[in-house]
N, C-alpha and C positions, 0 to 999 in steps of 0.2 A: 552505744556500740562498744565492743571490746576490741582491743588491738590484738591481731593474731600473732604479733611478735613477742607477746608476753612470755617470759622464760618458762619453758616446760621441758621435761626430760623423761627418760625411761622410768623414773620413779612413779610417774603418773599411771603407768601400766603395772606397777608392782614389780618392775624388772631391776636388776642391779645396774649400776652405772657402767657404761661401756664406752671406750674411745670411739669417736665419730668415724674414724677411718675403718675400724672393725665393723661397725654397724653398716656402713655403706658397702664394704666388701662382702658382708654376709647377705645383704639384699641383692647385690649383683649375682652372687652364686645361686641364690634362690630363684631369681629370674631365669637364669640359664637352665637350672634343673627343671623348672616348671615347663619351659619351652620344649625341652627334650621329651619329657613325659607327654606333653600335649601332642607332639609329633608322633609318638608311639601309639596313643590311644585313638580308637575309632572302630568302625565295623570290622576292620582287619587289624588285629594287634600285631605290631612290629616291635621286636625287642629293642630297647634303648641302645644297645651296642650296635645293632644294625642301622639304627637311625643315625648314630654318629658316623658310622662308616659311609653311609650315603652322603651326608653333609660334607664330610671331609673329601670324598671323591669329587663332588661337584665344585667345591671351593678350590680344589687343586686344578680345575680345568677339565676334569674327566667326566664320566657318566656311565650309565648302564641302561639296559633296556628291560630289566626284569620288573615284575609287578611291584615289588617293594620300593624300588627306586622311583617309579612313576608316582606311587601313592605319596611317598614322603616329599619328593622334590616338587612335583607338579601340582599336587592337590592340597597337601597340608602346609607346606612351607610358606606359600604366599599368604595364607590365612593367618597363620601364627605370627608371621612378620608384621602384618597389618595390626593384629591385636597388640603386639608389643609396642609399636610406635604410637598407635592411637591412644593406648592406655597411658603411656608416658606423657604424651602431649596434653591429654586432658588433666592428668595429675598436676603438671606444672602450671597449667592455665588456671586451675582452681587455686593453687597456692599464691600465684601472682595477683589474681583478682581479689582474693580475700585481704591481701595487704593493701592493694590500691584503694579499695572502698572501705577499708577498716571495718569489716564485718565478717565474722566467722561463718555466717550462713550463706555467703556468696559462693557461686559456682560458675563455670564457664557459660552456662545458659542464662545467667542473670541479665545479660544485655540483649536477650531476644535472639541470639544466634540460632538456637535450635528451632524456635518458633518460626523465624524467617525462612530457614531451610525447609521446614516441614510444609509451610504454605507454598513455597516455590515448587517443591516436588509434587504436591497435590495439584497445582495448576498444570504442570507439564503432563502428568499422567491422566488426570481426570478430565481436563479441558482440551489440551493440545493433543492428547493421545500418544505421547512419547513415553516409552517404557524401557529404553535401552539403558545400559549401565552408565554410559558417558552422559546421556541426557539427564539422568537422575543426579549424578555427581556434579555436573556443571550447574544445574539449576539450584541445587542445595548450596553450593558455594556462593553463588550470586545472591541468593535469598538471605543467607546468613550475614553477608557483608552489608547488604542494603539495610537490613533491620538494625545492625549496629550503628550505621551512620544516622539512621532515623532516631535512635535513642540519644545519641550525642547531640543531635540537632534540637530535640525536644528538651534536653536537659538545660539548654540555654547557653549563652556566651561563656567563654572561659573565665571571665572575672566573677561570675556568679555561680558557675557550675561547681558543685561539690559532690562528695560521695553519696549523700542522701538523695540529691536530685537525680543522679545517675541511676541509683537503685529504683527510685519511683518511676522514672521514665522507662527503665527496662521492664519493670513489672507491667506497666500500662501497655507497652508495645507487645509484650509477650502474650498477655491476655487477649488483646485484639487480634493478633495473628492466629492464636490457637482457635479463637472463635471462627475466623475465616476458614481455617482448615476443616473444622467440624462441619461448617456449612457446605463446603465442597464435597465432603464425604456423604453428607445427607442428600445433597442434590444429585450426585452421580447415580446413573442407572446401570452401572457395570459392576456387578459383585466382584469379579476377578480383579479389576483395576483398584477398587476400594480395598480389597484384601492386600494387594501388593503395597499400597500406600501405608496401610496400617502396620504391616510387617516392618516396613522401613522405618516408620515413626518410632517403633520400639527397639530398633537397632538390629543389625544383622551383618555378619561377616561371611555369609554363605556364598556370595558372588564377588570375588575380588577383581577389580579392574587394575591392570598394570599402571595406567597413568595415576590413578588414585593412590596406589601403593607407593609409587615413586614420590609423588607430591607429599604424602604423609611422612615418609622417611625424611625428606628434605626439611619440611617445616618443623618437625619434632626435633631433629638434630640442631637446627639453627636456634630453636626456642630454648632448648636445654643450655646450650653454650651462652647465648645472649643473656638469658635471665640469671644464670649463675654468675656471669661477669657483672651484671647490674645488681647483684645482691645488696650491696651497701645502699643503693638508691631505693630499693624496695624496703629495706629496713627503715630508712628515713620516712618514707611514705606511711608505713605501718605505725610509726610513732606519732604521726600527726603532722599537720601542715607547718606548725611552728618549728618542729625539728627539721623539716625539709628546707624551710627558709633559712634557718640558722646554718645549714650546710651549704648555702649559696645556690640553692636550686629553686626553680619555679614549680611548685607542687601541681598546679593545674596543667601546665605544659607537659610535665613528666607523666602525670596521670593519663592525659590524652594519648601520649605516645605508647604507653604500656597497654592501655585498653585497645587501641587500634591494632597494635601488633598481635596481642593475644587473640583478639576477635578474628583476625585474618587466619591465624593458625587454627583456631577452633573451627572456622568455616571449612577449611580444607579437610580437617579430620572428620567432621560431621558428614561432609560429602562422601567420604569413603565408608563410614561405618554406620551412618544413620543416627537416630536419637538415642545414643547410649548415655544414660544419666547416672548420677550418684558418684561417679568416680571423682569428679572435680570437687565434690562437696566432702566426701568422707576421707579420701586419701590424704589431703593436706593435714587433717587433724591427727591422723595416725602418725604421719611423718614428724609433726611437731612433737608429739609425745615421745618419739624415739630419739630425735636428734636436736630438738630445741627449735627456736624461732629464727636463727640467723639464716638468711636466704642463700648464702654461699653453700650451705650444706642441706638446707631444706629443699631446694630445687632438685638436686640429684636424688635425694631420698624420695621425694614425691614422684619423680619419673620412674624410679625402680618399683615403688609400690603400685603405681598406676598400671605399669606394664604387667606386673605379677597378677594384679586383680583382674584385668581384662582377659588375660590368657586363661586363668582358671575359670572365669565366668563363661567364656566362649567354649571351653572344653565341656563344661557341664551342659551348655545349651545344645550342643550337637550330639551329645551321647546319652543324656539322661532319659530321653524318650525315643531313641533311635528305632526305626529310621526317620521318624518325625523330628523336626528341629524347632525349638522354641526360640523366640527373639531373645537376643543376648541382654537387651535392656531389662527384661523381666528378671533374669538371673542376677544382674548387678543390683537391682532393687531388693531382691530377696536376701542376697548376701550382705549388701551394704547397709541396709537399714538397721538390722540387729547389731552389726559390728559398730556402727556409729553410736547407737544407743548405749551399748556396753562401754565404749570408750568414754562417752560423756559421763556415764555413771561413775566410772572409776576416777576420772579426772576431777569431778566435783567433790569427791571424798578426799582428794589430796590437799593438804594444807599449803 
């Protein structure tokens, strides 16, 4: 396994060296620009200047009753807000987990969070007959957390649990739960219910629930602050257990805390957006190529890139084949796979 904290820079992308603060500031500006454009794009085009006017009016405590105001504030803003916070959360979760397990191929779903959430949703919809937004979100959250606890239990006691055991336990649990979900879909005699489950499995921001949005904002904000603060600890874990011990830290206890916290955050996010993949895998690689491997800057960069990625993907998902909407997970895969392959090709050529 390779350590994800190995020094990398913008040279890996063929870019000139740029101060970290400038890179982070540029990423922040790109995220804001993408959010405004996403609010403007749709079946009804609303000029960006009018979008900013609507946002400013509502943030100042006012409002209006015209059609543009309702489209921007009531229809598109909750969706774009969820895309921003979910993308940021999945990005930092991937960066943290790749350091914890010291594997560049790790992502937030490594611990079976997505598989557990998917199985729980399938049970609720196909067996219990519950299809409301809160039922889906609640079952996804509980299923994701339960699968993570199962992975940690199967990985063994703390004195013998290491990164490889956690990865193998996560793969085993993920395969088993995916098989259970497939069986439930095969067993169901309701085409509509099966279709709704499949759409959720591939990710969707079409129906934003206020509790899910508030929870996603809360956990993503806490995650960004906490993981940025804990950057030196993540640096030590990424360097190996010996480096962690030399710093006076218990690597297994620290690993358990980070995995538990990140899994809870991912469970909340998956409950809101469904099975959106590839962000936690591809985004940290691009962030490291831009700002290096120090987590004090890697975490904010991963958050910004994850938010930017999901906003763009969701905009494509809802507009490419309008009025039909495709699952956003399909778009993240189509965009993310070539981007990751190109990035890996360029970095492998860098001495």
